[in-house]
C-alpha positions in Angstrom: 0.0 0.0 0.0 1.1 3.6 -0.6 2.0 5.3 2.6 -0.6 7.9 3.7 2.1 10.2 4.9 2.3 12.1 1.7 0.4 15.3 1.1 -3.3 14.9 0.2 -2.6 15.9 -3.4 -0.7 12.7 -3.9 -2.3 10.3 -1.4 -3.7 7.4 -3.4 -4.4 3.8 -2.9 -2.0 1.5 -4.7 -3.5 -1.3 -6.8 -0.6 -3.6 -5.9 -2.3 -5.2 -3.0 -3.9 -8.6 -3.3 -7.5 -7.3 -2.8 -7.1 -5.1 -5.9 -6.4 -8.1 -8.2 -9.0 -10.6 -7.3 -10.1 -12.7 -10.2 -13.0 -15.0 -10.8 -12.6 -18.7 -11.6 -12.6 -18.0 -15.3 -9.8 -15.4 -15.0 -12.0 -12.4 -15.5 -11.2 -9.5 -13.1 -14.1 -9.1 -10.7 -15.4 -5.7 -9.6 -13.9 -4.5 -6.3 -17.3 -4.1 -4.6 -17.4 -2.6 -1.1 -20.6 -4.0 0.4 -19.3 -4.5 3.9 -16.1 -3.5 5.7 -14.8 -7.0 5.5 -14.4 -6.4 1.7 -11.4 -4.3 2.6 -8.3 -6.1 3.8 -6.5 -4.7 6.8 -4.0 -2.7 4.7 -6.7 -1.0 2.6 -8.9 -0.4 5.7 -6.1 1.3 7.5 -5.1 3.3 4.4 -8.6 4.6 3.8 -8.9 5.7 7.4 -5.4 7.4 7.5 -6.1 9.1 4.2 -9.4 10.4 5.4 -7.6 11.9 8.5 -5.1 13.6 6.2 -7.8 15.1 4.0 -9.6 16.4 7.1 -6.5 18.0 8.7 -5.2 19.4 5.4 -8.6 21.1 4.7 -8.2 20.3 1.0 -8.9 17.8 -1.6 -6.5 15.7 -3.6 -5.7 16.5 -7.2 -8.4 15.5 -9.7 -6.9 12.0 -10.1 -10.3 10.5 -11.2 -10.8 12.9 -14.1 -12.5 11.0 -16.9 -14.1 8.6 -14.4 -17.9 8.5 -13.7 -19.9 7.5 -10.7 -23.6 6.6 -10.7 -25.5 7.0 -7.5 -28.8 5.2 -7.0 -30.9 6.0 -4.0 -33.9 3.7 -3.3 -34.3 5.5 0.0 -34.0 9.1 1.2 -30.6 10.6 1.9 -29.0 13.8 3.1 -25.4 13.1 4.3 -24.8 10.1 2.1 -25.9 11.7 -1.2 -24.2 15.1 -0.5 -20.9 13.6 0.7 -20.6 11.0 -2.1 -21.4 13.6 -4.8 -18.8 16.0 -3.4 -16.2 13.3 -2.8 -16.4 12.2 -6.4 -16.3 15.8 -7.7 -13.2 16.5 -5.5 -11.5 13.7 -7.3 -12.5 15.1 -10.7 -15.2 12.4 -11.5 -18.5 13.1 -13.0 -21.6 12.1 -10.9 -25.1 11.1 -12.0 -27.7 10.6 -9.2 -30.9 8.7 -9.7 -33.9 8.1 -7.4 -36.1 5.3 -8.7 -39.7 6.1 -8.3 -39.0 9.8 -8.8 -36.7 10.4 -11.7 -36.2 6.7 -12.8 -38.3 3.6 -13.1 -39.0 1.6 -9.9 -37.0 -1.6 -9.7 -38.1 -5.2 -9.2 -35.9 -7.8 -7.5 -35.7 -11.6 -7.4 -35.8 -14.5 -9.8 -38.9 -15.3 -11.7 -40.8 -12.2 -10.6 -43.9 -11.5 -12.7 -43.6 -7.8 -13.3 -47.3 -6.9 -13.6 -47.3 -4.4 -10.7 -45.7 -1.0 -10.1 -42.1 -2.0 -10.9 -41.2 -1.3 -14.5 -37.4 -2.2 -14.4 -35.7 -5.4 -13.2 -32.5 -5.2 -11.1 -30.5 -7.1 -13.7 -31.5 -4.8 -16.5 -31.2 -1.6 -14.6 -27.7 -2.2 -13.2 -26.6 -4.1 -16.2 -27.1 -1.0 -18.4 -25.8 1.4 -15.7 -22.6 -0.6 -15.6 -22.1 0.2 -19.3 -22.4 4.0 -18.6 -20.3 4.5 -15.4 -17.1 3.3 -13.9 -18.6 2.7 -10.4 -21.9 2.7 -8.7 -23.0 3.7 -5.2 -26.4 2.3 -4.1 -28.6 2.8 -1.1 -31.3 0.4 -0.1 -33.0 -0.3 3.2 -34.2 -3.3 5.1 -37.7 -4.5 4.4 -38.4 -4.9 8.1 -40.8 -7.7 7.3 -38.7 -10.4 5.6 -36.0 -11.4 8.0 -34.4 -14.0 5.7 -33.8 -11.5 2.9 -32.7 -8.7 5.3 -30.2 -11.0 7.1 -28.9 -12.1 3.7 -28.7 -8.5 2.6 -30.4 -9.8 -0.5 -31.1 -6.5 -2.3 -27.6 -5.1 -2.3 -26.2 -8.5 -3.2 -28.6 -8.8 -6.2 -27.5 -5.3 -7.3 -23.8 -6.3 -7.0 -24.4 -9.5 -8.9 -26.1 -7.6 -11.7 -23.4 -5.0 -12.0 -20.1 -5.3 -13.9 -18.5 -2.3 -12.3 -17.7 -1.8 -8.6 -20.7 -1.2 -6.3 -20.3 0.7 -3.1 -22.9 0.0 -0.5 -24.4 3.4 0.7 -26.4 1.5 3.3 -28.3 -1.7 3.0 -30.4 -3.9 5.3 -27.4 -5.2 7.1 -24.3 -3.0 6.4 -23.2 0.6 6.1 -19.5 0.5 5.2 -19.3 4.2 4.4 -20.6 5.1 7.8 -18.2 2.6 9.4 -15.2 4.1 7.7 -16.2 7.6 8.7 -16.7 6.5 12.3 -13.4 4.8 12.3 -11.6 7.8 10.9 -13.1 10.3 13.4 -12.2 7.9 16.2 -8.7 7.5 14.9 -8.3 11.3 14.6 -9.7 11.9 18.1 -7.4 9.4 19.8 -4.4 10.1 17.6 -4.5 6.6 16.2 -4.4 5.0 19.6 -7.9 3.5 19.7 -6.9 0.1 21.1 -8.2 -0.5 24.6 -10.5 2.6 24.6 -14.0 1.9 25.9 -16.6 2.2 23.2 -20.3 1.9 24.3 -22.8 1.2 21.5 -26.1 1.8 23.2 -29.6 1.1 22.0 -32.0 4.0 22.4 -35.7 4.5 22.3 -37.3 5.5 19.0 -40.8 5.7 17.7 -39.9 3.4 14.8 -38.2 0.0 14.5 -35.1 1.1 12.6 -32.7 -1.2 10.5 -29.6 -2.7 12.0 -27.1 -1.6 9.3 -25.6 1.3 11.3 -25.3 -0.5 14.7 -23.9 -3.5 13.0 -21.3 -1.4 11.2 -20.4 0.8 14.2 -19.9 -2.4 16.3 -17.6 -4.0 13.6 -15.7 -0.8 13.1 -15.0 -0.3 16.8 -14.0 -3.9 17.1 -11.6 -3.7 14.2 -10.0 -0.6 15.8 -9.2 -2.8 18.8 -11.5 -1.0 21.2 -13.2 -2.6 24.2 -16.8 -2.6 23.0 -19.9 -2.8 25.2 -23.3 -3.3 23.4 -25.9 -1.9 25.8 -29.4 -2.9 25.0 -32.6 -4.4 26.5 -33.0 -8.1 26.3 -35.6 -7.6 23.6 -33.3 -5.8 21.2 -30.2 -7.9 20.7 -28.2 -7.8 17.5 -27.8 -10.8 15.2 -25.6 -13.5 16.8 -23.4 -13.8 13.7 -22.6 -10.1 13.8 -21.7 -10.3 17.5 -19.5 -13.3 16.8 -17.8 -11.5 13.9 -17.2 -8.4 16.1 -15.8 -10.6 18.9 -13.3 -12.2 16.4 -12.3 -8.8 15.0 -11.8 -7.3 18.4 -9.7 -10.3 19.5 -7.5 -10.1 16.5 -6.9 -6.4 17.1 -6.4 -6.3 20.9 -9.9 -5.4 22.0 -13.0 -7.1 23.3 -16.8 -7.3 22.9 -19.4 -7.7 25.7 -23.0 -6.9 26.3 -25.0 -5.2 29.0 -28.7 -4.6 29.8 -27.8 -1.7 32.1 -27.3 1.4 30.1 -26.1 3.6 33.0 -23.5 1.0 34.1 -22.3 0.5 30.5 -21.8 4.3 30.0 -20.0 4.8 33.3 -16.3 5.2 32.5 -16.8 5.1 28.7 -14.4 6.9 26.3 -17.1 6.9 23.5 -20.9 6.7 23.7 -22.5 5.8 20.3 -26.3 6.0 20.5 -28.4 4.2 17.9 -31.9 2.9 17.8 -32.7 -0.4 16.1 -35.7 -2.7 15.9 -35.5 -5.9 17.9 -35.8 -9.4 16.4 -39.5 -9.4 17.3 -40.1 -6.9 14.5 -40.2 -9.9 12.2 -42.1 -12.4 14.4 -44.3 -10.2 16.5 -44.1 -6.5 15.4 -46.9 -5.3 17.7 -45.2 -6.8 20.8 -41.8 -5.3 19.6 -43.6 -1.9 19.3 -45.1 -2.2 22.7 -41.8 -3.1 24.4 -40.0 -0.3 22.5 -42.7 2.2 23.6 -42.1 1.2 27.3 -38.4 1.9 27.1 -38.4 5.7 26.8 -35.8 5.9 29.6 -33.2 4.5 27.2 -32.1 8.0 26.3 -28.6 9.5 26.5 -28.5 12.3 29.1 -26.0 14.9 30.3 -26.0 13.1 33.7 -24.9 9.9 32.0 -22.2 11.6 29.9 -20.9 13.2 33.1 -20.0 9.7 34.3 -17.7 9.0 31.3 -14.0 9.7 31.1 -14.7 12.9 29.3 -16.2 10.6 26.7 -17.4 11.7 23.3 -21.0 11.3 22.0 -21.5 9.9 18.6 -24.6 9.4 16.4 -24.9 8.8 12.6 -27.7 11.3 12.1 -30.5 12.1 11.6 -31.2 12.1 15.4 -34.5 12.5 17.3 -33.6 15.2 19.9 -34.9 14.5 23.4 -36.0 11.0 22.3 -32.7 9.4 21.5 -30.4 12.0 23.3 -31.0 15.2 25.2 -30.3 18.6 23.6 -27.8 19.2 26.4 -25.6 16.4 25.1 -25.9 17.3 21.4 -25.2 20.9 22.0 -22.5 20.3 24.6 -18.7 20.0 24.4 -18.7 16.2 24.4 -20.7 15.9 21.2 -18.8 14.6 18.1 -21.7 13.9 15.8 -21.0 16.8 13.4 -17.3 15.8 13.1 -18.5 12.3 12.5 -20.8 13.5 9.7 -18.1 15.6 8.1 -15.8 12.6 8.0 -18.3 11.0 5.6 -16.9 13.3 2.9 -13.2 12.6 3.7 -13.6 8.8 4.2 -15.6 8.4 1.0 -13.1 10.4 -1.0 -10.4 8.0 0.1 -12.6 5.0 -0.5 -13.4 6.2 -4.1 -9.7 6.4 -4.8 -9.6 2.7 -4.0 -12.7 1.9 -6.0 -11.6 3.9 -9.0 -8.1 2.3 -8.6 -6.5 5.7 -9.0 
């Protein structure tokens, strides 16, 4: 990998590492999709994070090293930070960007094999992303969890069908299960804040009350990112709102390999006490698939799962994080968001810098 120590104008990701030259069985180069953070080997993961920090501290973009490249962004769900930061990141590199919103300025898309398209969907995933692949050099796609079909959500079926239909790299801009762009931004802001010394820091990912049963992509990715940074991670959540066992196991393995640990707690106050970082995020429990009314009732009874100034005062001058958008005085008090411990705006800014570094890798420039 190229050292990130150079000035931002020349900081690029080398294509010499093994992950950049993966080939399929027939010898055809396969697109370097980034659907989850595990798609980046350790060297690339570290390089993207370090380059993002360089871009942030330098306050400038790199040279337009992706001039002549094009990026297609497809949003099947609303976006503020992701769309803006991806468009600007590509433009900083000199790439052209086209953004589409199926259902508004493009045809709605059908998924699955053998689907009879006699309803609202006019375009099939294989046709839509097959043709887009002939127009652009890379794609960024945002889809959400169904919230009703657990098997497809756990399998991350929609983003995987899109990647299988594309012949250019696909960057996951959030799916049912993963949000690698958020994970990279989170890792970069943590690396910056702790001067690269994240190992052993206490990171609390806490469930919070919310009026809706939200997807698990962000909590999954925040957990895996903190574990990969070697932090001592505590997942604080009610018994009713556990994360998937395989995600917890993956995080435990990652933490172990990088000098950290993963544990769980059903006591929010105790978990936050002594924390270096408090990352608040609501998500729907497993019952959203099996008994959504019961999940809703339990969630409604847990309004005390809210991050307060009093809780933050028990940390080791810990920083508060949230991916945004955030429900003020439901998820977290105003006093925390508007106080000196809040890092959520820095975290959001790092979406731009981390995605710029990631696009260098994706464009192989």
